[in-house]
Backbone as JSON, one array per atom type, in Angstrom:
{
  "sequence": "MQRREMPAAADPFIEHCQELLAGIGTVRVTRMFGGHGVVVDGIFLALVAGTTLYLKTDATTRAAFEAAGCRPFAFHARGKRIESSYLSAPDAALESADQMQPWARWALEAALRARAAKPPSTRRSPAAAPAASQARPLQPAAKRSARTSRASK",
  "N": [[-27.47, -20.84, -33.64], [-25.71, -18.38, -31.18], [-25.08, -19.38, -27.87], [-25.04, -17.68, -24.99], [-23.23, -17.0, -21.86], [-24.46, -17.19, -18.45], [-23.76, -14.25, -16.23], [-22.23, -15.02, -12.95], [-23.89, -15.55, -9.95], [-24.51, -13.19, -7.67], [-22.48, -12.45, -4.61], [-24.44, -13.46, -1.86], [-23.86, -12.5, 0.67], [-21.98, -10.66, 0.4], [-23.77, -8.64, -0.66], [-25.44, -8.28, 1.06], [-23.65, -6.74, 3.02], [-23.33, -4.3, 1.45], [-25.92, -3.45, 1.71], [-25.87, -2.86, 4.47], [-23.88, -0.98, 4.83], [-24.68, 1.05, 3.16], [-26.2, 3.52, 4.21], [-24.14, 5.13, 4.37], [-22.98, 6.39, 2.57], [-22.11, 5.71, -1.02], [-21.51, 2.79, -2.06], [-18.77, 0.61, -2.99], [-17.47, -2.61, -4.24], [-14.85, -4.56, -4.45], [-12.92, -7.16, -5.96], [-10.26, -8.76, -4.38], [-7.02, -10.02, -3.32], [-7.94, -12.79, -2.69], [-10.62, -11.9, -1.3], [-12.58, -9.47, -0.64], [-12.69, -5.86, -1.13], [-14.05, -2.96, 0.59], [-15.44, 0.05, -0.42], [-16.38, 3.18, 0.4], [-17.7, 5.67, -0.91], [-15.1, 6.56, -1.99], [-13.46, 5.92, 0.1], [-11.57, 3.42, 1.25], [-12.79, 1.35, 3.78], [-13.3, -1.0, 4.43], [-13.26, -4.7, 4.75], [-13.96, -7.81, 2.92], [-13.67, -11.24, 3.95], [-14.28, -14.33, 3.38], [-16.95, -15.34, 5.14], [-17.19, -12.94, 6.71], [-17.48, -9.45, 7.88], [-14.97, -7.04, 8.18], [-14.05, -3.88, 9.57], [-12.73, -0.69, 9.6], [-10.15, 0.1, 11.98], [-8.6, 2.34, 14.49], [-6.39, 3.69, 16.97], [-8.4, 5.6, 18.37], [-10.72, 4.14, 18.08], [-10.4, 1.58, 18.46], [-10.8, 0.0, 21.02], [-13.37, -0.03, 21.49], [-14.49, -1.71, 19.54], [-13.26, -3.76, 20.33], [-14.15, -4.06, 22.49], [-16.81, -4.86, 21.94], [-16.51, -7.38, 21.11], [-15.14, -8.23, 19.05], [-13.06, -9.35, 16.41], [-9.9, -9.42, 15.1], [-8.56, -8.93, 11.79], [-6.2, -11.23, 10.76], [-3.18, -12.24, 9.15], [-0.76, -14.42, 7.9], [2.77, -14.15, 7.34], [5.92, -14.31, 6.16], [6.08, -16.46, 8.24], [5.09, -15.42, 10.48], [2.11, -14.51, 12.37], [0.16, -11.72, 11.34], [-1.75, -8.92, 12.65], [-4.04, -6.94, 11.4], [-5.55, -3.45, 11.17], [-8.14, -3.77, 11.23], [-10.98, -5.04, 12.21], [-13.5, -7.42, 13.02], [-16.95, -6.85, 12.29], [-19.24, -6.07, 14.6], [-21.38, -8.73, 15.96], [-23.92, -8.1, 16.18], [-24.74, -6.0, 15.22], [-24.65, -7.02, 12.33], [-26.95, -7.55, 11.6], [-28.81, -5.44, 10.96], [-29.5, -2.35, 8.77], [-29.57, 0.19, 10.57], [-28.29, -0.42, 13.13], [-25.75, -0.83, 12.32], [-24.63, 1.31, 11.49], [-23.16, 3.09, 13.77], [-21.16, 2.02, 13.67], [-19.95, 1.57, 11.05], [-19.62, 4.57, 10.81], [-17.72, 4.74, 12.57], [-15.6, 3.37, 11.54], [-15.56, 4.74, 8.81], [-14.42, 6.95, 9.89], [-12.1, 6.24, 10.82], [-10.56, 5.25, 9.16], [-10.48, 7.91, 7.36], [-8.82, 9.2, 9.22], [-6.67, 7.76, 8.77], [-5.72, 8.28, 6.45], [-5.32, 11.13, 6.4], [-3.29, 11.06, 7.59], [-1.44, 9.87, 6.47], [1.85, 10.41, 4.52], [2.54, 12.92, 1.95], [2.11, 11.81, -1.07], [5.06, 9.94, -3.59], [5.24, 10.11, -6.16], [5.98, 11.4, -9.05], [4.56, 14.44, -10.56], [3.82, 15.7, -13.73], [4.2, 18.33, -13.37], [5.96, 18.47, -11.77], [8.4, 17.88, -12.79], [11.52, 18.76, -13.84], [11.97, 22.29, -15.23], [12.26, 22.91, -18.78], [14.63, 24.33, -19.0], [16.25, 24.01, -16.82], [16.94, 21.8, -17.44], [19.64, 19.15, -18.16], [21.63, 20.59, -20.66], [21.32, 18.74, -24.0], [24.21, 17.11, -25.6], [25.89, 17.89, -29.04], [25.91, 15.39, -31.57], [28.1, 15.34, -32.96], [30.38, 15.96, -30.59], [29.55, 13.79, -29.24], [30.6, 11.47, -30.25], [33.03, 11.98, -30.95], [33.99, 11.86, -28.14], [33.3, 9.1, -27.37], [35.13, 7.71, -29.02], [37.14, 8.35, -28.51], [37.73, 6.93, -26.13], [37.6, 4.62, -26.64], [39.82, 3.78, -27.56]],
  "CA": [[-27.58, -19.66, -32.56], [-24.67, -18.45, -30.41], [-25.27, -19.35, -26.38], [-24.46, -16.9, -23.81], [-23.26, -17.59, -20.34], [-25.59, -16.12, -17.37], [-23.14, -14.12, -15.18], [-22.26, -15.81, -11.73], [-24.83, -15.22, -9.25], [-23.51, -12.31, -6.86], [-22.5, -13.25, -3.46], [-25.56, -12.44, -0.94], [-23.36, -11.95, 1.94], [-21.36, -9.38, -0.33], [-24.59, -8.0, -1.16], [-25.81, -7.47, 2.68], [-22.69, -5.76, 3.56], [-23.46, -3.47, 0.73], [-26.69, -3.06, 2.09], [-25.54, -2.46, 5.57], [-22.89, 0.3, 4.72], [-25.28, 2.17, 1.92], [-26.75, 4.23, 5.14], [-22.95, 6.03, 4.92], [-22.3, 6.7, 1.23], [-21.99, 5.14, -2.19], [-20.68, 1.76, -1.39], [-18.48, -0.36, -4.18], [-17.17, -3.53, -3.68], [-14.08, -5.02, -5.75], [-12.04, -8.16, -5.35], [-8.63, -8.72, -3.86], [-6.52, -10.92, -2.2], [-9.42, -13.59, -2.64], [-11.71, -11.71, -0.58], [-13.24, -8.0, -1.19], [-12.34, -4.6, -0.34], [-15.17, -1.83, 0.51], [-14.94, 1.33, -0.59], [-17.43, 4.13, 0.41], [-17.25, 7.57, -1.42], [-13.71, 6.76, -2.38], [-12.68, 5.71, 1.16], [-11.7, 2.08, 1.68], [-12.61, 1.2, 5.16], [-13.82, -2.6, 5.1], [-12.79, -5.85, 3.71], [-14.72, -8.87, 3.67], [-13.06, -12.52, 3.94], [-15.36, -15.11, 3.71], [-18.55, -14.18, 5.42], [-16.89, -12.08, 8.0], [-16.97, -8.24, 7.68], [-13.92, -6.38, 8.94], [-14.12, -2.53, 9.54], [-11.06, 0.03, 9.61], [-10.36, 0.88, 13.07], [-7.55, 2.99, 15.0], [-6.35, 3.88, 18.59], [-9.25, 5.91, 18.88], [-12.13, 3.25, 17.92], [-10.43, -0.12, 18.71], [-11.25, -0.25, 21.97], [-14.98, -0.23, 21.27], [-14.63, -2.99, 18.65], [-12.38, -5.07, 20.95], [-15.26, -4.56, 23.86], [-17.87, -5.59, 21.43], [-16.11, -8.98, 20.95], [-15.03, -8.19, 17.68], [-11.92, -10.03, 16.37], [-8.97, -8.84, 14.2], [-8.45, -9.8, 10.46], [-4.91, -11.61, 10.49], [-2.44, -13.3, 8.0], [0.78, -15.13, 7.88], [3.92, -13.59, 6.72], [7.45, -14.77, 6.49], [6.42, -17.06, 9.22], [4.38, -14.56, 11.21], [1.03, -13.57, 12.46], [0.05, -10.3, 11.39], [-3.13, -8.47, 12.83], [-4.13, -5.67, 10.88], [-6.24, -2.47, 11.88], [-9.66, -4.16, 10.63], [-11.55, -5.82, 13.1], [-14.69, -8.05, 12.76], [-18.16, -6.01, 12.77], [-20.14, -6.84, 15.82], [-22.6, -9.76, 14.98], [-25.28, -7.36, 15.92], [-24.71, -4.92, 13.79], [-24.67, -7.41, 11.18], [-28.7, -7.64, 11.56], [-29.8, -4.27, 10.39], [-28.55, -1.25, 8.77], [-29.61, 0.89, 11.72], [-27.42, -1.52, 14.1], [-24.53, -1.23, 11.61], [-24.4, 2.97, 11.32], [-22.35, 3.81, 14.24], [-19.68, 1.33, 13.21], [-19.69, 2.13, 10.09], [-19.17, 5.74, 10.67], [-16.62, 5.01, 13.17], [-14.82, 2.76, 10.36], [-14.81, 5.64, 7.81], [-13.42, 8.27, 10.51], [-10.7, 5.95, 11.23], [-9.97, 5.6, 7.68], [-10.18, 9.35, 7.28], [-7.68, 9.78, 9.73], [-5.25, 6.97, 8.31], [-5.6, 8.86, 5.45], [-4.91, 12.55, 6.68], [-1.92, 10.96, 8.7], [-0.3, 9.27, 5.44], [2.53, 11.64, 3.79], [2.12, 13.12, 0.93], [2.86, 10.77, -2.58], [5.95, 10.43, -3.93], [4.92, 10.01, -7.27], [6.24, 12.89, -9.51], [3.66, 14.7, -11.56], [4.14, 16.67, -14.55], [4.55, 19.61, -12.91], [7.07, 18.28, -10.68], [9.76, 17.43, -13.65], [12.19, 20.11, -13.95], [11.69, 23.1, -16.21], [13.38, 22.57, -19.82], [15.71, 25.49, -18.82], [16.72, 23.62, -16.02], [17.25, 20.02, -18.02], [21.03, 19.26, -18.77], [21.23, 20.29, -22.21], [22.09, 17.6, -24.95], [25.61, 17.68, -26.52], [25.74, 17.24, -30.39], [26.51, 14.26, -32.01], [29.65, 15.34, -33.24], [31.0, 15.8, -29.77], [29.73, 12.7, -28.11], [31.31, 10.57, -31.33], [34.55, 11.83, -30.76], [34.25, 11.21, -27.14], [33.47, 7.76, -27.72], [36.21, 6.69, -30.28], [38.72, 8.45, -27.65], [37.34, 6.36, -24.99], [37.68, 3.18, -27.51], [41.29, 3.61, -27.95]],
  "C": [[-26.29, -19.51, -31.62], [-25.23, -18.56, -28.76], [-24.35, -18.62, -25.65], [-23.91, -17.43, -22.6], [-23.63, -16.73, -19.57], [-24.01, -16.02, -16.55], [-23.28, -14.77, -14.02], [-23.38, -14.64, -10.6], [-23.96, -14.27, -8.13], [-23.73, -12.8, -5.36], [-23.46, -12.51, -2.49], [-24.78, -11.91, 0.5], [-22.57, -10.47, 1.42], [-22.5, -8.43, -0.5], [-25.69, -7.35, 0.21], [-25.31, -6.56, 2.93], [-23.0, -4.51, 2.82], [-24.69, -2.69, 1.34], [-26.53, -2.45, 3.69], [-24.85, -1.14, 5.67], [-23.93, 1.45, 3.82], [-25.75, 3.41, 2.91], [-25.35, 5.8, 5.12], [-22.47, 7.03, 3.73], [-22.35, 5.72, 0.05], [-21.05, 3.81, -1.99], [-20.05, 0.94, -2.95], [-17.58, -1.47, -3.68], [-15.95, -4.14, -4.81], [-13.19, -6.1, -5.0], [-10.95, -7.83, -4.92], [-8.01, -9.43, -2.91], [-7.44, -12.06, -1.94], [-10.33, -13.41, -1.37], [-12.11, -10.28, -1.47], [-12.98, -7.02, -0.69], [-13.6, -3.96, -0.82], [-14.78, -0.64, 0.61], [-16.14, 2.28, -0.27], [-17.21, 5.4, 0.09], [-15.94, 7.91, -1.44], [-13.17, 6.28, -1.57], [-12.59, 4.24, 1.17], [-11.82, 1.78, 3.2], [-13.54, -0.08, 5.15], [-13.06, -3.72, 4.13], [-13.39, -6.86, 4.08], [-13.69, -10.38, 3.15], [-13.88, -13.74, 4.38], [-16.67, -14.75, 3.94], [-18.37, -13.38, 6.8], [-16.46, -10.21, 7.31], [-16.01, -7.43, 8.2], [-13.98, -5.07, 8.42], [-12.98, -2.0, 10.02], [-11.38, 0.47, 11.23], [-8.89, 1.72, 13.22], [-7.56, 3.36, 16.42], [-7.53, 4.61, 18.96], [-10.45, 5.13, 18.8], [-11.61, 2.14, 18.08], [-10.92, -0.92, 19.77], [-12.68, -0.67, 21.98], [-15.3, -1.22, 20.61], [-14.22, -4.04, 19.7], [-13.82, -5.26, 22.07], [-16.65, -5.03, 23.4], [-17.54, -7.27, 21.01], [-15.43, -9.22, 19.37], [-13.29, -8.81, 17.42], [-10.93, -9.43, 15.15], [-8.66, -9.52, 13.01], [-6.82, -10.05, 11.0], [-4.41, -12.52, 9.16], [-1.61, -13.55, 8.35], [1.55, -14.28, 6.66], [4.98, -13.47, 6.97], [6.95, -15.63, 8.1], [5.49, -16.71, 10.47], [3.36, -14.27, 11.07], [1.09, -12.29, 12.4], [-1.37, -10.02, 11.66], [-3.08, -7.25, 12.28], [-5.18, -4.59, 11.82], [-7.57, -2.7, 11.48], [-9.66, -5.22, 11.39], [-13.25, -5.93, 12.66], [-16.14, -7.27, 12.93], [-18.88, -6.91, 13.69], [-21.47, -7.75, 15.14], [-23.97, -8.76, 15.34], [-25.53, -6.53, 15.24], [-24.69, -5.49, 12.45], [-26.71, -7.77, 10.75], [-29.07, -6.76, 11.05], [-28.82, -3.13, 10.2], [-28.23, -0.15, 9.81], [-28.6, 0.53, 12.67], [-25.52, -0.97, 13.35], [-24.08, 0.36, 11.65], [-23.2, 3.48, 12.32], [-21.03, 3.3, 13.94], [-19.33, 1.5, 11.98], [-19.03, 3.15, 9.65], [-17.88, 5.92, 11.6], [-15.66, 4.43, 12.32], [-14.45, 4.11, 9.14], [-14.01, 6.8, 8.47], [-12.06, 7.77, 10.77], [-9.67, 5.86, 9.9], [-9.68, 6.74, 6.95], [-9.14, 9.77, 7.69], [-6.54, 9.15, 9.34], [-5.0, 7.97, 7.24], [-4.81, 10.22, 5.15], [-3.4, 12.33, 7.18], [-0.78, 10.35, 7.64], [0.36, 10.68, 4.87], [2.23, 11.72, 2.71], [2.85, 11.83, -0.21], [4.06, 10.99, -2.81], [6.21, 10.76, -5.03], [5.19, 11.27, -7.83], [5.09, 13.03, -10.69], [4.48, 15.46, -12.3], [4.73, 17.7, -14.04], [5.65, 19.33, -12.12], [8.49, 18.3, -11.37], [9.9, 18.93, -13.72], [12.02, 20.95, -15.15], [12.79, 22.54, -17.36], [14.52, 23.56, -19.61], [16.86, 24.78, -17.82], [17.85, 22.28, -16.41], [18.8, 20.33, -18.13], [20.67, 19.33, -20.13], [22.17, 18.68, -22.73], [23.36, 18.21, -25.46], [25.25, 17.01, -28.21], [26.51, 16.32, -30.51], [28.02, 13.99, -32.24], [30.65, 15.09, -31.66], [31.27, 14.27, -28.91], [30.13, 11.49, -29.04], [32.42, 10.85, -30.96], [35.2, 11.55, -29.13], [34.35, 9.71, -27.03], [34.46, 6.85, -28.33], [37.12, 7.1, -29.56], [38.97, 7.37, -26.77], [37.53, 5.08, -25.31], [39.14, 2.89, -27.51], [42.36, 3.21, -27.21]]
}
């Protein structure tokens, strides 16, 4: 009889964060960089590092988060401390979904503003490729081989 391993138990803090944010949309959590990213209705608006939930802020919302005693998510890169636009959720907001709602909505609004401010993607879509009539015509094989044989002499 083949034995199956049971999946690892879900992280209770991650589940708690999902419940807190569920009131603003469909929550999806993915692993990233040793922590978790939180996406609500396709918008990345939070991250979890250890047992801290960090919410997206911007110039419009950061002061309210700082006034509530929230701390920035920070990391070290190239010998420097980098502070991100994600600040910890207020302690009171972690107590219930009702108390989390205004903070979660501010994070969602900040994430939407950040998305709107981004320049369009530079990735080329098939529609952006030059039309066949504009593409450089291929040379017949005879011309190519004659040119390469002259160059090698």
